[in-house]
BANU-613258 format. One line per 2 residues: number of its first residue (from 1); for each residue y, z, x of N, C-alpha, C. Coordinates in steps of 0.2 Angstrom, whole numbers, always signed. Example, Ala and Ser with C-alpha at 12.3 -4.5 7.8 and 13.67 -1.06 7.14 Angstrom:
2
1> -28:+39:+66:-22:+39:+62:-16:+39:+66  -11:+35:+64:-5:+36:+68:+0:+39:+64
***
This chain:
253
1> -13:-91:-1:-13:-87:+0:-7:-83:+2  -5:-75:+1:+1:-73:+4:+0:-70:+9
3> -7:-66:+9:-9:-62:+15:-15:-65:+16  -19:-67:+25:-27:-68:+23:-29:-65:+31
5> -33:-61:+32:-36:-56:+35:-42:-63:+40  -46:-62:+46:-49:-70:+46:-52:-64:+50
7> -60:-64:+52:-63:-59:+55:-60:-54:+60  -57:-50:+57:-52:-45:+62:-52:-41:+64
9> -55:-38:+68:-60:-33:+73:-52:-30:+76  -54:-23:+75:-50:-17:+79:-52:-10:+82
11> -54:-8:+87:-56:-2:+89:-53:+1:+94  -57:+11:+95:-52:+12:+101:-60:+14:+106
13> -58:+12:+112:-66:+15:+116:-70:+8:+116  -78:+13:+114:-82:+11:+112:-81:+7:+103
15> -79:+14:+103:-79:+13:+93:-78:+6:+91  -78:+3:+85:-75:-3:+80:-73:+0:+75
17> -65:+1:+73:-64:+3:+67:-64:+0:+62  -59:-6:+66:-62:-11:+58:-65:-17:+61
19> -69:-19:+57:-74:-24:+60:-76:-28:+57  -74:-34:+58:-74:-40:+56:-74:-41:+49
21> -66:-38:+49:-65:-42:+40:-60:-49:+39  -63:-52:+35:-61:-58:+31:-59:-59:+26
23> -52:-58:+22:-50:-57:+16:-44:-58:+13  -45:-64:+9:-38:-69:+7:-35:-65:+1
25> -27:-61:+0:-23:-60:-2:-21:-63:-8  -21:-64:-14:-17:-72:-19:-8:-67:-19
27> -6:-72:-19:+1:-71:-18:+2:-69:-27  +5:-63:-26:+10:-59:-32:+3:-54:-32
29> -2:-53:-32:-6:-49:-32:-6:-40:-31  -9:-37:-33:-9:-29:-30:-17:-29:-29
31> -18:-27:-23:-26:-25:-22:-26:-21:-19  -30:-16:-21:-33:-8:-20:-41:-8:-15
33> -38:-6:-9:-41:-3:-6:-44:+2:-5  -50:+3:-4:-55:+10:-9:-59:+9:-3
35> -63:+16:+0:-67:+18:+3:-67:+25:+6  -74:+27:+8:-74:+34:+10:-69:+36:+16
37> -68:+43:+17:-63:+44:+23:-66:+42:+28  -62:+39:+32:-66:+36:+39:-67:+28:+37
39> -67:+25:+32:-68:+19:+33:-66:+14:+35  -59:+13:+37:-53:+10:+40:-50:+8:+36
41> -47:+13:+32:-43:+9:+24:-36:+10:+30  -31:+15:+35:-28:+17:+35:-25:+10:+43
43> -31:+10:+45:-30:+5:+53:-29:-2:+49  -32:-5:+43:-30:-12:+39:-27:-11:+39
45> -23:-8:+36:-14:-7:+34:-9:-6:+38  -12:-5:+45:-9:-4:+49:-7:-14:+52
47> -12:-13:+53:-16:-22:+57:-10:-26:+53  -12:-26:+47:-7:-31:+43:+2:-30:+43
49> +4:-22:+47:+8:-23:+45:+12:-26:+51  +8:-24:+56:+10:-27:+63:+12:-21:+66
51> +9:-15:+67:+11:-7:+69:+4:-9:+74  +2:-13:+74:-7:-11:+79:-6:-19:+79
53> -11:-23:+86:-13:-27:+87:-20:-29:+86  -22:-32:+81:-28:-34:+85:-32:-35:+90
55> -38:-34:+90:-41:-34:+93:-46:-42:+97  -47:-44:+90:-48:-52:+90:-47:-53:+81
57> -47:-61:+80:-48:-60:+72:-38:-63:+72  -36:-65:+69:-29:-65:+64:-27:-63:+60
59> -24:-59:+58:-20:-59:+52:-12:-65:+51  -13:-65:+42:-10:-69:+44:-4:-72:+34
61> +5:-73:+37:+6:-72:+29:+8:-78:+28  +4:-82:+23:+4:-87:+22:+4:-94:+26
63> -2:-91:+30:-6:-98:+32:-4:-97:+40  +3:-93:+40:+5:-93:+48:+2:-83:+51
65> +0:-85:+56:-1:-80:+63:+8:-74:+62  +4:-67:+61:+9:-61:+59:+10:-61:+65
67> +9:-60:+70:+10:-61:+78:+15:-66:+81  +20:-72:+77:+21:-75:+79:+25:-78:+76
69> +28:-72:+68:+32:-71:+67:+39:-71:+67  +38:-61:+71:+46:-59:+75:+49:-57:+67
71> +54:-55:+66:+61:-52:+64:+57:-55:+57  +56:-59:+56:+55:-62:+49:+46:-57:+46
73> +44:-57:+49:+40:-52:+46:+41:-43:+43  +46:-44:+49:+51:-38:+46:+53:-34:+42
75> +58:-42:+42:+59:-42:+36:+55:-43:+28  +47:-45:+29:+47:-48:+21:+39:-42:+19
77> +37:-38:+27:+34:-32:+23:+35:-28:+24  +36:-23:+20:+36:-15:+20:+30:-12:+18
79> +32:-6:+24:+26:+1:+23:+26:+10:+23  +23:+9:+20:+23:+16:+16:+17:+19:+19
81> +20:+24:+22:+15:+29:+28:+13:+36:+23  +4:+38:+25:+4:+44:+20:+11:+48:+23
83> +12:+49:+27:+15:+55:+26:+23:+54:+33  +28:+56:+32:+34:+57:+35:+36:+62:+38
85> +40:+64:+42:+42:+67:+43:+47:+66:+47  +55:+72:+49:+59:+71:+53:+63:+79:+52
87> +67:+82:+59:+69:+86:+61:+76:+83:+58  +78:+80:+57:+85:+79:+58:+89:+81:+49
89> +95:+86:+47:+96:+84:+42:+97:+78:+36  +93:+75:+38:+97:+67:+34:+95:+70:+25
91> +97:+65:+21:+97:+65:+13:+91:+59:+12  +92:+60:+5:+86:+54:+2:+91:+48:+3
93> +98:+49:+0:+101:+43:+1:+101:+41:+11  +102:+41:+13:+101:+43:+23:+95:+37:+21
95> +89:+42:+21:+82:+37:+22:+82:+31:+16  +84:+31:+12:+83:+25:+6:+86:+15:+11
97> +92:+19:+13:+96:+16:+15:+93:+13:+21  +90:+14:+25:+86:+12:+31:+83:+7:+27
99> +79:+5:+23:+76:+1:+21:+80:-6:+20  +87:-7:+20:+90:-12:+22:+93:-15:+31
101> +87:-9:+35:+88:-10:+41:+86:-19:+44  +82:-21:+43:+77:-29:+46:+81:-32:+40
103> +86:-31:+38:+90:-37:+35:+97:-37:+38  +101:-32:+42:+105:-31:+46:+106:-34:+52
105> +109:-36:+55:+110:-35:+63:+116:-30:+63  +113:-29:+70:+118:-23:+75:+125:-23:+71
107> +127:-25:+72:+136:-26:+69:+137:-28:+63  +132:-29:+60:+134:-32:+53:+137:-23:+47
109> +142:-27:+42:+145:-20:+38:+138:-23:+33  +142:-15:+29:+139:-15:+25:+139:-15:+17
111> +134:-22:+14:+136:-26:+10:+135:-21:+2  +137:-26:-1:+139:-24:-11:+131:-26:-9
113> +126:-32:-7:+121:-34:-9:+117:-27:-6  +117:-23:-2:+114:-16:+0:+114:-10:-4
115> +120:-9:-6:+122:-6:-11:+118:-7:-18  +116:-15:-19:+114:-14:-24:+107:-16:-25
117> +104:-16:-19:+94:-12:-18:+96:-7:-17  +98:-3:-15:+99:+5:-15:+97:+8:-19
119> +102:+8:-23:+103:+10:-32:+96:+8:-35  +95:+1:-36:+90:-2:-38:+82:+2:-37
121> +82:+3:-29:+78:+10:-28:+76:+13:-29  +83:+16:-31:+83:+24:-31:+80:+24:-40
123> +85:+21:-46:+84:+21:-52:+76:+20:-51  +73:+16:-49:+65:+14:-49:+61:+21:-46
125> +63:+24:-43:+58:+27:-42:+59:+36:-43  +68:+35:-47:+67:+43:-54:+70:+46:-46
127> +74:+44:-40:+76:+48:-36:+82:+49:-36  +88:+47:-39:+93:+43:-41:+98:+52:-42
129> +95:+55:-44:+98:+62:-45:+95:+64:-40  +95:+65:-34:+93:+67:-27:+98:+67:-21
131> +99:+59:-23:+103:+56:-16:+105:+61:-13  +107:+67:-13:+110:+71:-9:+109:+75:-8
133> +102:+77:-8:+98:+81:-7:+94:+82:+0  +93:+87:+5:+91:+87:+13:+85:+84:+11
135> +82:+79:+14:+74:+81:+15:+68:+84:+18  +72:+89:+20:+66:+94:+21:+67:+102:+17
137> +71:+97:+10:+73:+105:+2:+66:+99:-2  +63:+96:-1:+62:+92:-4:+54:+93:-7
139> +49:+92:-14:+43:+92:-13:+39:+87:-8  +32:+89:-8:+28:+82:-8:+29:+78:-11
141> +30:+75:-15:+31:+71:-21:+35:+69:-22  +40:+70:-21:+48:+68:-18:+49:+67:-12
143> +46:+67:-7:+48:+64:-3:+42:+57:+0  +37:+56:-3:+33:+52:-6:+37:+44:-11
145> +42:+47:-14:+44:+43:-18:+49:+40:-15  +52:+46:-11:+59:+42:-7:+56:+37:-2
147> +52:+37:+1:+48:+34:+5:+46:+28:+1  +44:+27:-4:+43:+23:-11:+47:+17:-11
149> +56:+22:-13:+62:+20:-14:+66:+15:-7  +64:+17:-2:+65:+16:+5:+61:+8:+8
151> +55:+7:+4:+51:+4:+5:+53:-2:+0  +56:-1:-5:+58:-3:-12:+66:-9:-10
153> +70:-6:-5:+77:-5:-5:+74:-11:+2  +71:-10:+5:+69:-17:+7:+68:-22:+3
155> +70:-25:-2:+65:-30:-6:+62:-32:-3  +55:-33:-1:+51:-35:+4:+46:-39:-3
157> +43:-44:+1:+37:-51:-1:+33:-48:-1  +28:-42:+3:+24:-38:+4:+24:-31:+4
159> +20:-28:+1:+22:-19:+2:+14:-20:+2  +13:-13:+9:+11:-11:+11:+11:-3:+8
161> +5:+0:+5:+5:+9:+5:-1:+12:+7  -2:+18:+11:-6:+21:+12:-7:+29:+8
163> -10:+27:+1:-11:+34:-2:-2:+36:-5  -1:+29:-9:+4:+31:-11:+4:+40:-19
165> +0:+39:-20:-1:+43:-24:-5:+53:-22  -4:+52:-17:-2:+60:-13:+2:+62:-14
167> +1:+69:-17:+1:+74:-18:+10:+72:-25  +6:+67:-28:+13:+66:-33:+5:+69:-41
169> +9:+72:-43:+7:+75:-51:+4:+68:-55  +0:+70:-60:-3:+62:-64:+3:+59:-68
171> +8:+63:-70:+13:+58:-73:+17:+52:-66  +19:+59:-61:+20:+52:-56:+17:+48:-54
173> +12:+49:-54:+7:+45:-50:+5:+37:-56  +5:+38:-61:+4:+34:-65:+12:+29:-65
175> +16:+32:-65:+24:+29:-66:+25:+25:-58  +22:+27:-51:+23:+24:-44:+18:+17:-45
177> +13:+18:-51:+5:+14:-49:+9:+8:-54  +10:+12:-59:+16:+6:-63:+22:+3:-63
179> +24:+5:-61:+30:+3:-55:+26:-2:-50  +24:-1:-45:+22:-6:-41:+19:-13:-43
181> +15:-11:-49:+9:-17:-53:+14:-22:-55  +20:-19:-59:+25:-23:-63:+28:-28:-56
183> +28:-23:-49:+34:-30:-48:+31:-36:-43  +35:-40:-43:+35:-49:-42:+32:-51:-34
185> +27:-44:-33:+26:-45:-24:+19:-43:-22  +18:-45:-18:+11:-44:-15:+9:-39:-14
187> +5:-35:-15:+4:-26:-14:-2:-25:-13  -7:-21:-8:-10:-19:-4:-9:-11:-4
189> -11:-8:-7:-12:+0:-7:-17:+4:-6  -19:+8:+0:-25:+11:+1:-25:+17:-4
191> -30:+18:-8:-29:+21:-12:-37:+27:-14  -39:+33:-18:-43:+36:-16:-48:+38:-24
193> -43:+37:-29:-43:+38:-35:-48:+31:-38  -54:+28:-40:-58:+22:-42:-54:+21:-48
195> -50:+29:-54:-51:+24:-61:-42:+25:-60  -38:+26:-55:-32:+23:-53:-31:+15:-53
197> -35:+13:-49:-38:+10:-44:-40:+5:-48  -43:+5:-53:-45:+1:-58:-42:-3:-61
199> -38:+4:-65:-31:+1:-71:-26:-2:-69  -23:+0:-62:-16:-6:-61:-19:-12:-53
201> -25:-12:-51:-24:-16:-48:-28:-24:-50  -29:-29:-49:-31:-35:-50:-37:-37:-45
203> -37:-34:-39:-39:-35:-37:-42:-28:-30  -50:-27:-30:-51:-23:-26:-55:-23:-20
205> -54:-22:-12:-58:-22:-9:-62:-16:-7  -69:-15:-6:-70:-9:-4:-72:-10:+3
207> -68:-3:+9:-72:-5:+16:-77:+4:+16  -81:+3:+22:-88:+6:+24:-86:+5:+30
209> -88:+9:+36:-89:+11:+42:-84:+5:+45  -77:+3:+41:-74:-3:+44:-75:-10:+44
211> -80:-11:+37:-82:-18:+36:-82:-17:+30  -81:-25:+26:-77:-25:+21:-86:-26:+16
213> -86:-21:+12:-93:-21:+9:-94:-25:+3  -86:-26:-1:-86:-31:-9:-79:-30:-8
215> -76:-38:-13:-71:-40:-14:-69:-42:-19  -66:-40:-24:-66:-46:-31:-62:-38:-37
217> -63:-43:-44:-59:-39:-50:-61:-33:-49  -60:-28:-52:-61:-20:-54:-71:-21:-58
219> -71:-24:-64:-76:-26:-67:-82:-26:-61  -81:-32:-59:-86:-36:-52:-91:-30:-47
221> -84:-27:-45:-86:-23:-38:-86:-15:-39  -85:-14:-45:-84:-6:-45:-93:-3:-51
223> -99:-5:-49:-102:-4:-51:-106:+0:-47  -112:+4:-55:-116:+10:-50:-117:+11:-44
225> -121:+6:-42:-126:+3:-35:-120:+4:-32  -114:+2:-32:-108:+2:-25:-105:+9:-24
227> -104:+13:-31:-102:+19:-32:-107:+24:-26  -114:+24:-25:-120:+27:-23:-121:+23:-17
229> -120:+17:-16:-123:+15:-10:-114:+18:-2  -108:+16:-8:-104:+18:-3:-101:+25:-3
231> -102:+25:-9:-98:+33:-8:-102:+41:-9  -111:+39:-9:-114:+44:-10:-115:+49:-18
233> -112:+44:-21:-112:+50:-30:-116:+45:-35  -115:+48:-42:-119:+44:-45:-112:+43:-50
235> -116:+38:-53:-109:+36:-60:-111:+32:-64  -106:+34:-68:-106:+26:-75:-102:+23:-75
237> -100:+19:-76:-98:+13:-76:-96:+9:-83  -91:+9:-86:-91:+7:-93:-86:+3:-94
239> -85:-5:-96:-82:-10:-97:-74:-6:-103  -68:-7:-99:-65:-7:-108:-65:-13:-110
241> -65:-11:-118:-65:-14:-124:-59:-20:-124  -52:-17:-121:-49:-23:-124:-45:-26:-120
243> -46:-25:-111:-46:-29:-103:-55:-29:-101  -54:-35:-104:-62:-37:-99:-65:-38:-92
245> -56:-37:-88:-60:-36:-79:-56:-29:-78  -57:-24:-83:-56:-17:-84:-61:-11:-83
247> -62:-7:-79:-69:-1:-81:-64:+3:-79  -71:+9:-82:-67:+20:-80:-75:+19:-78
249> -73:+22:-72:-79:+26:-69:-80:+33:-73  -84:+33:-73:-86:+41:-75:-92:+45:-69
251> -92:+51:-67:-95:+56:-61:-101:+57:-66  -109:+59:-59:-112:+62:-65:-114:+66:-61
253> -116:+72:-62:-116:+77:-58:-125:+77:-57
***
């Protein structure tokens, strides 16, 4: 298993935000985190990224505790947050080049390999034509694609995405998730659209009030009962006739 969570807890004061989550993410899989607002998706991603320390339990990479991996974890784990802001007049290229930071020492010279990684990331996210554009002039969708390009420039083994399709139009939602699902990395993405999750994710994990409610292939996890219990909505779930593991959720009035 690439990423493992073993009875992971994290909270603020007396409030437990991530409550005893145990989950194994297969190497190379794309896992979608689903759940209502406040269910703990973003907090769980930050624990996996090492940006927060677990209160108890352990996060592992390839069976080794994340807390003991140091710089090697920074090189292999890339994290894209929902929103990123800066007051500095930096360009798209400046931001994407930051993805190479974990691979370089303080006095390291920029290399051809760094250039290749950056150019590939810009091309994959369709941001090459905006490389010289200033961050503050970008649309919300362009900012999101720039941050994803920065993560891809890191050449990660594990990619963590917090609502990567926010602010994107339908075409770019599909493009970004198709790109992510094709990458030879282990990916965990917090998503809000259950049908996009079902379309592009190998595995889904459903959170409610910080607890893992269900995990497995979309066809096993996305059921009318689960949609009602977790999201409070009535839904019809249809299996994809071409892909046995895929489903489509239709919400009912």
